[in-house]
N, C-alpha and C positions, 0 to 999 in steps of 0.2 A: 501492499500500501502508501501511494507518494503522498509526500508533506505539502500541504498548502504552498509552501515557496515553490517546491518542484513542479506541482502542477500548471501555478504563472509562469514558472521558465517557459514549461514546454508552450505552452497557450501564446506566450507575449512573445518567443524567439523561433528562427523558423528551424529547419536542419544544419542549417550554417552556423547560428546563431547570433545570426542578426536580427535584429525585430521584425516580427511579424507586421506588417504594412496594413493589412486589411483585417487584423485585429485591432490594432491600433488608433485603427478609424475610428473603431467603437468605443475603444476606452477612455481616449484621448478629452471629449465632453463628457461623461461621468466623471473623470479624474480632477477636471478645471471646476464642474461644479459643487467636490468637494471642499476646493481652496477657495470659492466664492463662498460659500456657505463659513468658513474656518476664519476667513477675513472680515466677510460682515459682521461677523459675532464678535472680532479678536478674540476666538479662544487659542490659546498657545498651549493649552493641557488638554491632551485627549484620554480620558477615562473610559474607559468598556470593552467588551468585548469583541474579539475579532468577530463575531454574526452577531452583536450588537449592530456594529459599525457597518457591516456589509450590508443587515437590513435597512437604517439608515441613509444608507445613501443609494438602494438600491446595487448594489453589488453582490456578486458570488462572492461566496468566504476566500476562494483563492485569489482575485481580484483584493481584498482585501490587504490582504498579507501581500502583495505586490504595491496598493498604494503606502506600507508602511515599511516596505525595503526602498521605495524610492524618494521616501522622506526621511530614512532610517539618517544619513550623514550630518542633516539638520539639528537632529533630537541631544539636547542636553545629556544624556544619557547613553548608551548604547542599548540598543534592542535585538534579541535572537530573532530574527529574521527567518531564517530557517528553519527554527522549529517549531513558531509558532503554530497553533490548531485552533480551531473555530472556537472554545470555550479559554483559551489565553485571556488572562487580564490582562489590559493593555494600560498603562499607566504611563504617559513621554509627556516631554515638555520640549518645546523650541523658541528661541527667539525671531521674528520677524524678519530680523535683517537678518539672518545666518540663513533661514530658508528662501531667503532672497537672492541671497546671493548664490546660494546651490544651484536655484533656480535659472541664474545667468550661467555659471559654470555649466548648467548644462545643457546648454541653447534650448532652454522650453522659453519662449519667446510668448507663445500662448498662454504661459502662466503667468509667467514676468513682467506682463502691458497690461494686468488686469487692472479696469481701473479701482478697481474696493482697494487697491494698494497706497493710492491716495490719503485712504482713512487713517491711515497706521503709517507711511512713510512718507517723508514728505516731497514731492517731487523733486527739487535740487537734491537730495539727498539718493536720492532713489536713482538720479544720474551720475554721481557720486561713485554709487556701489557700483553701477554697472560698469563703469572705467578704470575702478577698483580692479574691480573680478576681472575683462577683460585686460589689464595691463599685467596679471599677473602671471599669463602665460607665454608673454613677449619674454622671448632669450636676448639681453644685448651681448655683442661678443667684442672682445676687445678690440683694439685697431689694430692690425700686423706691424710689426717695425720691419721696416725695409732693412738692406744691407747699406743703404746710404744716410739714413735717418742717424738721428745721435741717439746715444747710445743708451735705453732707458735707467740704467746702474747711475746716471748722471756723472760720467767720468771725463764728460766734454769730447769723447770720441765719438768716431760713429760706428755703430755697429757692428761692420764688414769685420771694424777694426779693436774693439774690445770683446763682447760677451756672443758675435757672432764667430767668434774663433776661427777669424780668417786668418793664416799667415802670410 
């Protein structure tokens, strides 16, 4: 018998481990409705069972497990998503800014661009968080020292005659 998490993975991924597009087209609007409800009520604590959560948001139990898998990295405490069952008691909390940043990181624009965020995080702060998250993935390489450049060791010699070890 498979776990709810394993069922979630089998439904949401194709045989190559990539997102199953047909499934995601039906799941994403329901996921968005959950976030809209959480943002509207400003609920940052979820205290329920998997089955109750699924029923409240018209999900299958494995989809509720999938929702908690998706939100797990933004939670204040770790949740063992791989082993939750329908009667597992869920008692989790998160910070809205952390959740917002995770949505930006995962490029879930349909979620981080919801108008409901404006009631929780000011628009200027949202823009700053988006910019911060996007810049965190940029790798800046130092300029390479060329042969005829001054040596970075500050000897005053050309690189090729100093640390470049040119005889």
